[in-house]
N, C-alpha and C positions, 0 to 999 in steps of 0.2 A: 355460040359454041366456043369461041376463043376465050370468053369470060369464064366459062366453067373450067376450061383447062387451066387457066391461071389460078383459080381457087384451089383445084386439086393439087397443083404444083406446090403451092404455099403450105398446105396441110402436110404433104409428104416431106417437105423440108423440115417442118417443125418436129415431126415424129422421128426423123433421122437424128436431129440434134439431141433429142431427149434420150435416145438409145445410147448415143456416144457418151453423153454426160454420165449416165448410170454406170457404164462400164469403167469410166475413168475413176469414179468415186469408189467402186468396189475394189479397185487395184491400189488405192491410197493406203499407206501403212497406218495402223491404229496408234492413237496417242496414249492409250492405256498401257501401263507397265504389265509385263507378263508375270505370271505367278512365280513367286520366288525371286523376283527382281526388284522388290520395293527396297528403298534405301533406308537404313536404320537411322534414328535420331537420338541425340544425347541431350537430356534436359539439364540446364544449369540451375543450381539451387543454392540457397543459403543453408548453412548448417550450424549446429551448436554442439560442442563436445560436453557430455555430461560429466560433472565432477562432484566429488563429495566434499561437503563443508558443514561446519556447525551451524545450526539454525535454531533460533528461539521461536517456538510456535506461539503466536499471539492472535487473539481475535478482538474485533472491535464491535461494540454494541452501543446502545443509547440508554440513558437513565435519567433520574431526577434527583436534584439536590434537596436534602431535607436538613432541618435544624437538628442538632443533637437532642434538644428538648424544645418543644413548642406547644403552646396552648392558647386558646381563646378564653380570656378572663370573663367569668359570669358569676352571678350571685346565687346563693342557695336559698335566700328568702327575699320577700318583696318589701319595698318601703322607699322613703325619700332619701336621697343621698345627702348626707350632712357634711362629709369631708371627702375630697378627691385629691389624693396625693400622687398624681400621675403626670410625668413630664414626657411628652411624646419624643421618642428617640433616646430617652434617658436610660441609664443603667440602674438596676435595682438589685438588692441582695435578698436571699431567701429569708422569708419571714417579715419583710417590710410591709407595713400597712398601706394599702393602695386606695381602698374605698371603704367608707364607713356609712352604714345605713342607720336611720333613726331607730334607737333602741330604748327610748325614755320609758315606755310602758314596761318593757322587760326589766329594766333596772329597778323600777318601783316594786315589781313583783319579787325581785331578788332580795331587795332590802327587807320586805315583809317576811320572806321565807327565812332569812337569817335570824330574825327575831324569834320566829317559831322554833328554830333549831336551838337557840339559847334557852328558851323555856323548856323544851323537851330534854335538854341535857341536864338542866337543874333538877327536873322531876326524876330523871333516871338516876342521878347521883343520890337524891334523897331516898329513893326506894332501895338503892343498894346499901345505904347506911342502915336503914331500918331492917333490911333482911339480915345483915350481919349481927344485929342485936335481937333478932327474932321478933321485931316489931311490925314486920310486913311479910307477906307470903311470897313465895317464889313466882307465883303467877303474876302478882302485881308488878314485881320487878321486870319480868319478861315483857309485859305490856308496855311499860315505860320505855324499855330499851328498844322495842320495836317501833314505837312512835318516834324516837330520836332518829333511828335509821331511815324511816320514811321521810322525815323532814329533810335529812341530809341528801337523800336521793332527789327530792324536789329542787334543792339548790343546784345539784349537778345538772339536772335537766334544763334549768333556766340558764345556767352558764353556757351550756351547749347551744341553746337557741341564740344567745347573745353572740357567740362565736360565728354563727351563720350570718350575722349582720355585718361581718367584716370580710373583705377580700384581701388576702395577703399573698405575697409573691411565693410561689411554690418552689422556685429555684432562682439562682443568679441568672440574669439575662438582660435583654434590651426590650424596652417597651415600644410597641408600634404606635399606630394612630389610635386615638381614643374616640369613642362614639357617644359619650354621655357628658353631661355637665352637672355641676353641683345644683341640687334642688330638683333634679329629674327623678321621676318615679321609676324605680328599678324592679324588674321581675327576673326570675331565673332564666327566661328566654332572651333577655336583653344582652347583647354583646357589648362589653365595656371597652376592651382593647385586646391586643395580642401581646404575648410575651415569648421571645425567642432566645434560645441560648445557642450562639453561633461561633463560639471559640473553637468548637469541634463540629464537623459536618458529617452527615450520613449520606451515602449515595446508594439509591435503590436502582437495580438494573436486572435484566434477564438475559439468559443465554440459551441456545438450543439444547435440547436434552442429550444430544449425541456427545456433548463435551462434559457430561456430569462426572465421568470417571477421572477427569483431569483437574477437577476443581476441589479446593479444600480451604478451610479457614487458615488465615495467615498469608494467603496468596496476595501478591502485589498487583495493584491496578494503577493505571495512569489516567487522569481525568482532565478533560478540557471543557471549558465553558465559554460561551460567546462573550466578548468584551475583555477577556484577559489574554495576553499574548503567550503566556507560558502555561504548561500543564503542571498539575500538582499530583502528588502520589498519595495513595492510601492503601489500606489492607483489608481484605475480606474478613469479617468477624462473625457473620451469621449466614446460613444457607437454609432456605425453606425446605422442610423435609418432605415435600411432595412436588410433583410436576403438574403444571396447569393443564387441564384436560382440553381446553379450547385452543391454546396457542402451542402446546407441547414445548413449553419453555420452563426453565428453572429460575426462580427468583433468588437473588443474592443481595446482601447489604454490606457495604464497606464503610469504614470510618477514616476520615482524614482531618488533619489540622487545618485551620483557616486563619493564618496569620494576618493581622490587620482587618479581619472580618470583611475581606474583599468580595467573597462569594456570598450570595444571598440565597436563602432557601427558596425552592420552587424553580430554580434555573434548570434549563435543559442541559444535559451533560453528554459528552461523548466519552465512553469508557473503553480503554484498551486493557486487556487482561493477558498476563503472561501465563501460558498453560504448562509448557514443558520445554526442555532443552533437547534438541535432536542432534547428536554429535556427528552423524554421517548422512546428512540429508542430501538428496539428489533433486535438483531443481532444473526444469526446462522451461523455455518460453511458452506462454499460454497458446501462442499461435501454432505450436507443433502438435497440439492435441486435436485428434479428429473424433468428435463425439459420435457415438452410434446409438442404436436403439437399446441394446443391452450391454454394451461395452464401449471402452475408449481405446483408441489405438494411436500409434505414432509410426512414422517411417524412419528407419535408420539406414545409414549408408554402409554397405558391406561389399567389398570387392567391386566397387563401381556400380553396384545395383541397389535399388530401393527395396528394402525388406520391411514388411508390415509387422509390428509388434503390439500385442495386447498389453495395456498397462492399467494399473490401479492408481488413482490420484488421491491426494489428500488436501492439505491446506493450500488455498489460493492467495497469492500475494498480489502486489500491484500489477506486475507484468509476468510473473512466473508461477508455476504450479509445482507442488511437491509430488514426487513420484514415490509411491509406496512399494510397488513391485513392477517388474517387467523390464527394467533398465538397470545397467551396471555402470559404474564409473568407467569412463573412456569411450562409451558408445557415442557415435556421431549421429545426432538427431537432425533430420531434415526439417527446416522451419519455414519453407516457402514452397509454392507450387503444389499444395496438397490436392487441388482439384484435378491436376494433370497427372499426378503420380499413379502408377499401377505397380503391383508387386512384380519384381523382376525387371523393371524398367531401368535402362542405363541412365545414370545421372553423373553430373560433374559438380563438385563443390567449388563455389566461387566466394570470394570475400566481398563484404559490403563496400569496403573502401575502393576496390577495383570496379565496382558496379555503380558508382555514384552518378555517372552520366548516362548509364543505360541499364535498365532493369534486366534480370536474367531472362533469356529467351531460348527457344529450342535451336540448337546448333546442328548442322549436318555432320 
């Protein structure tokens, strides 16, 4: 019996302690702020004041360097090479004889044809004399004259065939590597060497179709190639009159001088094109632009508040973006804290110089 009383006493004490603790907890003031009592915060941000300044709109693309004129030298007829007047890397002038193919058989046929022409001419002259004295008919003279003209045509044909046994330089230029030797049998499919005219260069490049209204012949381009420290300039002289349906780009071709023949055809080129001069361009840092699904916006600082503005952007530079509409000169654009900003939020502009040791944070 005493043991049961002890247990009942302990249980009663535990229940009493629980009730007292619950009452004490219910009387403790809440740590949550009451409605309307939340303290407002001011977000410190970096800003940029929009100003108007002249801007030259330029775009950069890639292209390929081409020779002003370039060909692979091949023969029009087959035969053994009897003369090879090619010096690799040497200069040649238009009309220089570079390769001669054996034409002994054609030369013999030409000599025989010339004898036939001489005989046909004598016969034609004889028939003409007889016709004038009525010793021959008009028909006999016409036949003799026709024979003479046929023989002369045969000579012209042989001379044309002989010309096909020669390879002559089609223009002034520099010979590349040769791939044949004297005594080799040459066919029309055999590559003899290359010939390049590189005193002037062509640059082929493409630009997106959206720029086509700002491109015209005579426009200046700046070209850079690997291995040369300086860029060289050229001008657009031809524009393809159609847009590529696959890439939706427009192909252009520029021409530039090549002093010292330093640039070699086939090189990869970076081409910068001047499109137009914008006298009153407004640029803002790229970080200020907030991209959306159907629009782009920025936050501007007005009377200590963040105000959202819809903008239309244009050319993108290294760190800035051209604003086409939505901002005016003098507007203060917020360039930091876009993830925290909300329309109407209180903000305070701070300078980067004063915040070198501490990034902008929310201040009470």
